[in-house]
C-alpha positions in Angstrom: -39.6 -151.4 -64.9 -40.7 -148.0 -63.4 -37.8 -146.2 -61.7 -38.0 -142.9 -59.7 -34.7 -141.1 -60.0 -34.0 -138.3 -57.4 -31.4 -135.6 -58.1 -31.0 -132.1 -56.8 -29.8 -130.9 -60.2 -31.0 -131.6 -63.8 -30.5 -129.4 -66.8 -30.9 -126.5 -67.2 -30.1 -126.5 -63.5 -26.4 -127.4 -63.5 -24.3 -127.1 -60.4 -21.7 -129.8 -61.0 -21.4 -133.0 -62.9 -24.5 -134.8 -61.5 -26.9 -132.9 -63.7 -25.4 -134.2 -67.0 -24.9 -137.6 -65.6 -28.5 -138.0 -64.6 -29.7 -136.6 -67.9 -27.6 -138.8 -70.1 -28.2 -141.9 -68.0 -32.0 -141.4 -67.8 -32.3 -140.9 -71.6 -30.2 -144.0 -72.3 -32.2 -146.1 -69.9 -35.4 -145.0 -71.6 -34.0 -146.2 -74.9 -33.6 -149.6 -73.3 -37.2 -149.8 -72.1 -36.9 -148.5 -68.6 -39.7 -146.1 -67.5 -37.8 -143.3 -65.8 -39.2 -140.4 -63.7 -36.7 -137.8 -62.7 -37.8 -135.7 -59.7 -35.6 -132.6 -59.2 -35.5 -129.0 -58.1 -37.3 -126.3 -60.1 -35.5 -123.9 -62.4 -36.8 -120.6 -63.7 -35.8 -121.4 -67.2 -37.6 -124.7 -67.4 -41.2 -125.9 -67.0 -42.3 -127.9 -64.0 -43.2 -131.0 -66.0 -41.8 -132.1 -69.4 -41.1 -135.1 -71.5 -37.3 -134.9 -72.2 -36.7 -137.5 -74.9 -38.9 -140.0 -73.1 -37.7 -139.1 -69.6 -40.6 -137.7 -67.5 -39.1 -134.8 -65.6 -40.8 -133.2 -62.6 -39.2 -130.0 -61.3 -40.6 -129.2 -57.9 -40.9 -125.5 -56.9 -39.3 -124.4 -53.7 -42.3 -123.1 -51.8 -41.0 -123.1 -48.3 -39.7 -120.2 -46.1 -36.3 -118.9 -47.0 -33.8 -121.3 -45.3 -31.1 -119.8 -43.1 -28.4 -122.3 -44.1 -27.6 -125.0 -46.6 -28.7 -127.9 -44.5 -32.1 -126.4 -43.9 -32.4 -125.8 -47.6 -31.6 -129.4 -48.3 -34.3 -130.6 -45.8 -36.9 -128.3 -47.3 -36.0 -129.4 -50.8 -36.4 -133.0 -49.8 -39.9 -132.3 -48.5 -40.8 -130.7 -51.8 -39.4 -133.6 -53.7 -41.5 -136.0 -51.6 -44.7 -134.2 -52.6 -44.2 -135.3 -56.2 -42.3 -138.5 -55.3 -45.2 -139.9 -53.3 -47.5 -139.2 -56.1 -45.3 -141.0 -58.6 -44.5 -143.9 -56.3 -48.2 -144.6 -55.7 -48.6 -145.3 -59.5 -46.5 -148.5 -59.0 -42.8 -147.6 -58.9 -40.5 -150.6 -58.8 -37.3 -148.9 -57.5 -35.9 -145.6 -56.3 -32.5 -144.4 -57.5 -30.9 -141.6 -55.5 -28.0 -139.5 -56.7 -25.8 -138.4 -53.8 -26.5 -137.5 -50.2 -28.5 -134.3 -50.9 -31.6 -136.5 -51.8 -31.0 -139.2 -49.2 -33.9 -138.1 -47.0 -36.7 -138.3 -49.6 -35.2 -141.5 -51.0 -35.3 -143.2 -47.6 -38.9 -142.2 -47.1 -40.0 -143.5 -50.5 -38.2 -146.8 -49.8 -39.9 -147.5 -46.5 -43.3 -146.0 -47.2 -43.8 -147.9 -50.4 -41.7 -150.9 -49.5 -39.6 -150.7 -52.7 -35.8 -151.2 -53.0 -33.4 -148.3 -53.1 -30.3 -148.0 -55.3 -27.9 -145.1 -54.7 -25.1 -143.6 -56.8 -22.5 -141.8 -54.6 -20.6 -139.5 -56.9 -18.1 -138.2 -54.3 -17.6 -138.1 -50.5 -17.3 -135.3 -48.1 -14.2 -136.9 -46.6 -12.5 -137.1 -50.0 -13.4 -133.6 -51.0 -11.8 -132.1 -47.9 -9.0 -134.6 -47.2 -10.7 -135.5 -43.9 -13.6 -134.2 -41.8 -12.7 -131.0 -40.0 -15.9 -129.5 -38.7 -19.4 -130.5 -37.6 -21.0 -129.7 -41.0 -18.6 -132.0 -42.8 -19.1 -134.7 -40.3 -22.8 -134.4 -40.6 -22.7 -134.7 -44.4 -20.4 -137.7 -44.2 -22.8 -139.3 -41.8 -25.7 -138.8 -44.3 -23.5 -140.3 -47.0 -23.0 -143.4 -44.8 -26.7 -143.5 -44.1 -27.6 -143.4 -47.8 -25.1 -146.2 -48.5 -26.5 -148.3 -45.6 -30.2 -147.8 -46.7 -29.4 -148.7 -50.4 -29.7 -152.2 -51.6 -26.9 -151.5 -54.1 -24.4 -148.6 -54.3 -23.1 -147.6 -57.7 -19.8 -145.7 -57.9 -17.9 -144.4 -61.0 -14.5 -145.9 -60.5 -12.4 -148.5 -58.6 -10.9 -145.6 -56.7 -14.4 -144.6 -55.4 -15.2 -148.2 -54.6 -12.1 -148.4 -52.4 -13.0 -145.0 -50.8 -16.5 -146.0 -50.0 -15.3 -149.4 -48.6 -12.7 -147.7 -46.5 -14.6 -144.7 -45.2 -18.1 -146.3 -44.7 -17.2 -150.0 -44.4 -19.7 -150.9 -47.1 -19.6 -154.6 -48.0 -17.9 -155.4 -51.3 -21.0 -157.2 -52.7 -23.1 -154.1 -52.2 -20.8 -151.9 -54.3 -21.0 -151.9 -58.1 -18.5 -149.9 -60.4 -20.1 -148.3 -63.5 -18.0 -145.5 -65.1 -19.4 -142.2 -66.2 -19.9 -141.6 -69.9 -20.0 -138.8 -72.4 -22.2 -138.1 -75.4 -20.0 -137.0 -78.3 -22.9 -135.4 -80.1 -23.2 -132.9 -77.2 -19.9 -131.4 -78.2 -20.7 -130.7 -81.9 -20.5 -127.1 -83.2 -22.5 -125.6 -86.1 -21.3 -126.7 -89.5 -20.8 -123.1 -90.6 -18.7 -122.3 -87.5 -15.4 -120.4 -88.2 -12.9 -121.9 -85.7 -10.1 -119.6 -86.8 -12.1 -116.5 -86.2 -13.3 -117.8 -82.8 -9.8 -118.7 -81.8 -8.6 -115.1 -82.4 -10.7 -114.0 -79.5 -8.5 -116.0 -77.2 -5.0 -116.2 -78.7 -3.0 -115.0 -81.7 -2.5 -117.3 -84.7 1.1 -118.1 -83.6 0.2 -118.8 -80.0 -0.6 -122.2 -78.4 -3.8 -122.4 -76.4 -4.2 -124.4 -73.1 -7.7 -124.8 -71.7 -9.2 -125.6 -68.3 -12.9 -125.7 -67.5 -14.4 -126.5 -64.1 -15.3 -125.1 -60.7 -12.8 -122.8 -59.2 -12.3 -124.5 -55.9 -9.2 -125.8 -54.1 -9.8 -129.5 -54.9 -9.7 -128.8 -58.7 -6.1 -127.8 -58.5 -6.2 -124.6 -60.6 -3.6 -123.0 -58.5 -1.3 -125.9 -59.4 -2.1 -125.2 -63.0 -1.1 -121.6 -62.7 2.2 -122.6 -61.1 2.8 -125.0 -63.9 1.9 -122.5 -66.5 4.6 -120.1 -65.4 7.1 -122.9 -66.2 5.4 -123.5 -69.6 5.9 -119.9 -70.5 9.6 -120.1 -69.6 10.0 -122.6 -72.4 7.1 -121.5 -74.8 6.3 -117.8 -74.2 3.8 -117.8 -77.1 1.2 -119.7 -75.1 -2.1 -118.6 -73.6 -4.1 -120.2 -70.8 -7.9 -120.0 -70.7 -9.6 -120.7 -67.4 -13.4 -121.1 -67.7 -15.6 -121.5 -64.7 -16.6 -119.8 -61.5 -16.3 -120.5 -57.8 -15.1 -119.2 -54.4 -11.4 -119.4 -55.4 -11.7 -117.1 -58.4 -10.4 -113.9 -56.6 -7.5 -115.9 -55.1 -6.5 -117.4 -58.4 -6.4 -114.0 -60.1 -4.2 -112.7 -57.3 -2.0 -115.7 -57.6 -1.6 -115.2 -61.4 -0.7 -111.5 -60.7 1.9 -112.7 -58.1 3.4 -115.1 -60.6 3.7 -112.4 -63.2 1.6 -114.3 -65.7 -1.7 -112.5 -65.5 -1.4 -111.1 -69.0 -1.1 -114.6 -70.4 -4.1 -116.0 -68.5 -7.7 -115.4 -69.7 -10.2 -115.8 -66.8 -13.4 -116.4 -68.9 -15.8 -117.0 -66.1 -18.9 -119.1 -66.8 -19.2 -120.1 -70.5 -22.2 -121.6 -72.2 -22.1 -125.1 -73.8 -21.4 -123.8 -77.3 -18.5 -121.6 -76.2 -17.1 -124.6 -74.2 -17.3 -126.8 -77.3 -15.5 -124.2 -79.4 -12.8 -123.7 -76.8 -12.2 -127.5 -76.6 -11.9 -127.8 -80.3 -9.6 -124.9 -80.9 -7.3 -125.6 -77.9 -4.0 -127.4 -78.3 -4.2 -129.0 -74.8 -6.9 -129.4 -72.2 -5.9 -129.8 -68.6 -7.6 -131.4 -65.6 -5.2 -130.7 -62.6 -7.5 -132.0 -59.8 -6.2 -132.9 -56.4 -9.4 -135.0 -55.7 -11.5 -136.5 -58.5 -13.8 -139.5 -58.2 -14.0 -139.7 -62.0 -13.2 -136.6 -64.0 -15.9 -136.1 -66.6 -14.1 -133.1 -68.1 -11.3 -135.5 -69.2 -13.9 -137.4 -71.2 -15.3 -134.2 -72.7 -11.8 -133.3 -74.0 -11.3 -136.8 -75.4 -14.7 -136.6 -77.1 -13.7 -133.2 -78.7 -10.4 -134.5 -79.9 -8.4 -132.3 -77.6 -5.2 -134.0 -76.1 -5.6 -133.9 -72.3 -3.3 -133.8 -69.4 -4.7 -135.1 -66.1 -3.6 -135.6 -62.5 -3.0 -139.2 -61.8 -5.4 -139.2 -58.9 -8.7 -140.9 -58.2 -10.8 -141.9 -61.2 -8.8 -139.8 -63.6 -6.0 -142.3 -63.5 -8.4 -145.0 -64.7 -9.9 -142.9 -67.5 -6.7 -141.8 -69.1 -3.9 -144.2 -70.3 -0.6 -142.3 -70.2 0.8 -141.7 -73.7 -2.1 -143.5 -75.3 -5.3 -141.6 -74.6 -3.8 -138.6 -72.8 -1.0 -137.7 -70.4 -0.9 -138.2 -66.6 1.1 -136.1 -64.2 1.8 -136.4 -60.4 -1.1 -134.8 -58.5 -0.2 -131.4 -56.9 3.2 -131.3 -58.7 3.5 -128.2 -61.0 6.8 -129.4 -62.6 5.2 -132.7 -63.6 2.1 -130.9 -65.0 4.2 -128.4 -66.9 6.4 -131.2 -68.4 3.4 -133.1 -69.7 1.8 -129.9 -71.2 5.1 -129.1 -72.9 5.4 -132.6 -74.3 2.1 -132.3 -76.0 2.7 -128.8 -77.3 6.0 -130.1 -78.9 4.9 -133.4 -80.4 2.1 -133.2 -82.9 2.5 -136.9 -83.9 1.9 -137.9 -80.3 -1.2 -135.7 -80.2 -2.6 -137.3 -83.3 -2.3 -140.8 -81.8 -3.8 -139.7 -78.6 -6.8 -138.1 -80.4 -7.5 -141.4 -82.3 -7.2 -143.6 -79.2 -9.2 -141.3 -77.0 -12.0 -141.2 -79.5 -12.1 -145.0 -79.6 -12.2 -145.3 -75.8 -15.1 -142.8 -75.8 -17.1 -144.9 -78.2 -16.3 -148.3 -76.7 -15.8 -147.8 -73.0 -17.5 -144.6 -72.0 -20.6 -145.0 -74.1 -24.0 -144.2 -72.4 -25.7 -147.1 -74.0 -23.2 -149.5 -72.5 -23.4 -147.7 -69.1 -27.2 -147.8 -69.2 -27.2 -151.5 -69.9 -25.0 -152.1 -66.9 -27.2 -149.9 -64.7 -30.3 -151.7 -65.9 -28.7 -155.0 -65.0 -28.2 -153.7 -61.5 -31.8 -152.7 -61.4 -32.9 -156.2 -62.5 -30.7 -157.9 -60.0 -32.0 -155.8 -57.2 -35.6 -156.3 -58.3 -35.3 -160.0 -58.7 -33.8 -160.4 -55.2 -36.5 -158.1 -53.8 -39.3 -160.2 -55.3 -37.7 -163.4 -54.0 -37.6 -162.0 -50.5 -40.4 -161.9 -47.8 -40.9 -158.2 -48.1 -42.3 -158.2 -51.7 -46.0 -157.1 -51.6 -48.7 -156.7 -54.2 -49.8 -153.0 -54.6 -51.9 -151.1 -53.8 -51.4 -151.0 -50.1 -48.3 -151.4 -47.9 -47.3 -154.3 -45.7 -44.5 -154.0 -43.2 -42.5 -157.1 -42.2 -40.7 -157.4 -39.0 -36.9 -157.7 -39.1 -37.1 -161.2 -37.6 -38.8 -162.5 -40.7 -36.0 -161.3 -43.0 -33.5 -163.9 -44.2 -30.1 -163.2 -42.6 -28.3 -162.7 -45.9 -30.6 -159.8 -46.7 -31.0 -158.1 -43.3 -27.9 -155.9 -43.7 -29.6 -154.0 -46.4 -32.1 -152.5 -44.0 -31.5 -150.1 -41.2 -34.5 -150.4 -39.0 -36.7 -153.0 -37.3 -39.2 -152.8 -40.1 -38.5 -153.0 -43.8 
């Protein structure tokens, strides 16, 4: 099967969690015999075309006039993606797989122009990120998310929470939604064999200090302000503790001011953006990792901590509550509650036996539940199901050439998958 995968980010262009998800999924699919093209935005540190462990990656340069706003940028990017997407689809693609609303436009064009089915993965919703829709831009993005879900033959989401969210917000039918969790590649978190963890740790904390670690975007929905509130309580009970906050984002200045106001700024290390090796070293030398999100469809950073053997405390919200089993593979706190978060951090800092059990159980879950080979197999099964249904329907055609069928000729049970009078 030849699949065209569309994503606005792919390493080394990493904006959020989609880049790593697409990379790991595409490589795992290739190992299972799927022919995968990834079409994405260009990056000045990567070539326009490459074979990335069997994945054919096409990075499309942005050759349009400078856009005045984000939506215009998205439109122009989709036009650029289509230049290469049309070329690749014409070679006989069987299916298009779109990742999130940003690539919905080019995905829809390829679906209808080449009469091939569309599968979409919706990683998060605008409604969920903002606890509602409060302005025209948010409403527009939410409408595009609905549009992508409507055009897709199947919609993949990463958790039961996201399945419920998509069903409630967009009224997507249950048999259109398919839950496949995110995964993690433990090998990505290895450090060099000659690494000196004690010397590295001294850069962040004294030998007699405990180390608490957060990594992620510095935005409201990630709950870092809740972590700072909680950390002030942690210091009241264990003053020899440091907090490292790695990442960047629009809330950075506010968070630093908040730490000053709490009187804990001298115990908090704002590290900014860190590279992968520094991230791995921080995970492995930290006593506790924290994911204090207020909204989280899945929570890939929790899996990263689990893969590194770092006991993790997460908010019991969204997909995080499904990833972590309280007291078994990590600890869960009430979302938005600093006291609950602090109590769980303090529990781990005080109980090494509990931490040892959590490390062992978390590693087992990473290998048996959140393994990319398993995830790719489930994704490939969705591809096969869609492709078989497509071939059995009246819209299947023999390439080259395109044949458009009228909606009246489509069997009623399939008509809901198409938005227009021609399919």
